[in-house]
DRENSE-432277 format. One record per residue (C-alpha): residue number from 1; residue in one letter; x, y negated, z. Coordinates in pm, 1 decimal, always signed. Each point is the difference from the previous one (the first is absolute). Layout:
BEGIN
{i = NUM&aa = A&u = X&v = Y&w = Z}
...
***
This chain:
BEGIN
{i = 1&aa = X&u = -290.6&v = +1923.3&w = -3879.9}
{i = 2&aa = X&u = -270.0&v = -267.3&w = -48.6}
{i = 3&aa = X&u = -227.5&v = +169.9&w = +249.6}
{i = 4&aa = X&u = +275.8&v = +1.3&w = +261.7}
{i = 5&aa = X&u = +62.6&v = -373.1&w = -42.8}
{i = 6&aa = X&u = -371.6&v = -77.3&w = +19.1}
{i = 7&aa = X&u = -38.8&v = +207.5&w = +315.3}
{i = 8&aa = X&u = +304.4&v = -163.3&w = +158.8}
{i = 9&aa = X&u = -125.6&v = -350.9&w = -69.6}
{i = 10&aa = X&u = -347.2&v = +86.8&w = +129.9}
{i = 11&aa = X&u = +154.2&v = +120.4&w = +323.9}
{i = 12&aa = X&u = +261.4&v = -275.0&w = +29.8}
{i = 13&aa = X&u = -196.3&v = -290.5&w = -139.7}
{i = 14&aa = X&u = +229.8&v = -306.9&w = -11.6}
{i = 15&aa = X&u = -301.5&v = -226.8&w = +51.8}
{i = 16&aa = X&u = -44.6&v = +143.5&w = +349.4}
{i = 17&aa = X&u = +335.6&v = -142.9&w = +103.9}
{i = 18&aa = X&u = -109.3&v = -364.4&w = -25.8}
{i = 19&aa = X&u = -224.8&v = -1.3&w = +306.9}
{i = 20&aa = X&u = +274.0&v = +119.2&w = +241.6}
{i = 21&aa = X&u = +249.5&v = -237.6&w = -163.9}
{i = 22&aa = X&u = -234.6&v = -296.5&w = +43.9}
{i = 23&aa = X&u = -70.1&v = +99.9&w = +359.8}
{i = 24&aa = X&u = +374.6&v = +21.2&w = +67.8}
{i = 25&aa = X&u = +67.6&v = -340.4&w = -154.9}
{i = 26&aa = X&u = -288.0&v = -152.0&w = +198.9}
{i = 27&aa = X&u = +139.2&v = +143.5&w = +324.7}
{i = 28&aa = X&u = +348.9&v = -135.3&w = -74.5}
{i = 29&aa = X&u = -141.0&v = -345.4&w = -74.9}
{i = 30&aa = X&u = -207.6&v = +13.5&w = +318.3}
{i = 31&aa = X&u = +307.1&v = +93.9&w = +203.6}
{i = 32&aa = X&u = +191.6&v = -292.6&w = -151.2}
{i = 33&aa = X&u = -289.9&v = -231.0&w = +85.1}
{i = 34&aa = X&u = -37.0&v = +122.3&w = +358.7}
{i = 35&aa = X&u = +371.5&v = +7.8&w = +86.3}
{i = 36&aa = X&u = +94.3&v = -314.3&w = +193.9}
{i = 37&aa = X&u = +368.3&v = +39.0&w = -97.2}
{i = 38&aa = X&u = -71.8&v = -40.6&w = -371.5}
{i = 39&aa = X&u = +46.5&v = -360.4&w = -107.6}
{i = 40&aa = X&u = +84.8&v = -193.4&w = -315.6}
{i = 41&aa = X&u = +371.8&v = +79.8&w = +32.2}
{i = 42&aa = X&u = -71.6&v = +373.7&w = +17.5}
{i = 43&aa = X&u = -222.7&v = -9.0&w = -305.0}
{i = 44&aa = X&u = +248.7&v = -219.1&w = -188.8}
{i = 45&aa = X&u = +261.9&v = +269.9&w = +51.7}
{i = 46&aa = X&u = -233.9&v = +254.2&w = -156.9}
{i = 47&aa = X&u = -109.2&v = -211.9&w = -296.7}
{i = 48&aa = X&u = +347.9&v = -137.4&w = -76.4}
{i = 49&aa = X&u = +129.9&v = +343.3&w = -94.3}
{i = 50&aa = X&u = +224.0&v = +3.2&w = -305.9}
{i = 51&aa = X&u = -162.8&v = +130.8&w = -319.1}
{i = 52&aa = X&u = +331.7&v = +161.9&w = -88.3}
{i = 53&aa = X&u = -1.2&v = +186.7&w = +330.5}
{i = 54&aa = X&u = -357.5&v = +115.3&w = -48.5}
{i = 55&aa = X&u = +74.6&v = +114.4&w = -357.2}
{i = 56&aa = X&u = +311.7&v = +182.4&w = +120.5}
{i = 57&aa = X&u = -199.6&v = +176.6&w = +273.4}
{i = 58&aa = X&u = -262.7&v = +112.3&w = -252.5}
{i = 59&aa = X&u = +273.8&v = +120.3&w = -237.2}
{i = 60&aa = X&u = +164.3&v = +203.9&w = +275.9}
{i = 61&aa = X&u = -335.5&v = +157.7&w = +90.1}
{i = 62&aa = X&u = -60.3&v = +90.4&w = -365.5}
{i = 63&aa = X&u = +343.3&v = +163.6&w = -27.1}
{i = 64&aa = X&u = -63.4&v = +189.3&w = +324.3}
{i = 65&aa = X&u = -331.0&v = +131.1&w = -134.5}
{i = 66&aa = X&u = +161.7&v = +95.7&w = -332.0}
{i = 67&aa = X&u = +256.1&v = +195.5&w = +200.9}
{i = 68&aa = X&u = -279.5&v = +172.5&w = +191.2}
{i = 69&aa = X&u = -175.5&v = +89.5&w = -326.5}
{i = 70&aa = X&u = +322.5&v = +146.8&w = -138.0}
{i = 71&aa = X&u = +50.5&v = +189.5&w = +325.8}
{i = 72&aa = X&u = -348.9&v = +154.8&w = -21.7}
{i = 73&aa = X&u = +68.7&v = +101.8&w = -361.8}
{i = 74&aa = X&u = +327.0&v = +167.7&w = +99.7}
{i = 75&aa = X&u = -150.5&v = +175.6&w = +302.4}
{i = 76&aa = X&u = -279.7&v = +144.7&w = -217.0}
{i = 77&aa = X&u = +243.9&v = +98.6&w = -278.1}
{i = 78&aa = X&u = -189.8&v = -221.5&w = -244.5}
{i = 79&aa = X&u = -336.3&v = +167.5&w = +66.1}
{i = 80&aa = X&u = -152.9&v = -339.2&w = +74.3}
{i = 81&aa = X&u = -10.8&v = -257.8&w = -275.6}
{i = 82&aa = X&u = +125.4&v = -352.2&w = +62.8}
{i = 83&aa = X&u = -358.0&v = -120.7&w = +43.8}
{i = 84&aa = X&u = -85.8&v = +278.2&w = +245.2}
{i = 85&aa = X&u = +317.2&v = -74.7&w = +194.7}
{i = 86&aa = X&u = -104.8&v = -366.1&w = +7.8}
{i = 87&aa = X&u = -339.9&v = +105.1&w = +142.8}
{i = 88&aa = X&u = +177.9&v = +203.9&w = +267.6}
{i = 89&aa = X&u = +211.6&v = -301.6&w = +96.5}
{i = 90&aa = X&u = -302.1&v = -231.7&w = +7.9}
{i = 91&aa = X&u = -181.0&v = +243.1&w = +231.3}
{i = 92&aa = X&u = +316.9&v = +36.4&w = +207.2}
{i = 93&aa = X&u = +33.7&v = -377.5&w = +40.2}
{i = 94&aa = X&u = -369.9&v = -39.6&w = +79.0}
{i = 95&aa = X&u = +5.4&v = +278.6&w = +259.4}
{i = 96&aa = X&u = +305.6&v = -146.3&w = +170.0}
{i = 97&aa = X&u = -164.5&v = -343.8&w = +5.2}
{i = 98&aa = X&u = -327.2&v = +109.7&w = +159.8}
{i = 99&aa = X&u = +130.7&v = +252.6&w = +253.9}
{i = 100&aa = X&u = +181.6&v = -106.2&w = +313.4}
{i = 101&aa = X&u = +367.1&v = +95.1&w = +25.5}
{i = 102&aa = X&u = +74.4&v = +294.1&w = +223.3}
***
């Protein structure tokens, strides 16, 4: 079991994710900077978001992912542990984020 986890984390090294994330954030900031339609009022609308709304959105996403984890456990008849099901969902979310929709 330990060998499997070590091999998985060597292949899917979480530290490799930071470079694409930083590139993506830099591109978004550049697009904001270069867009002539973005002004102080636009940015104020973004930064004046309610903390309650943001917390509620995060809570809903967590419940959705917990539902996905439970779903994977049921589909596999309990063959996957909760942690393994979590890894499946993390890979699922990552794959759907980096691939274009079809």
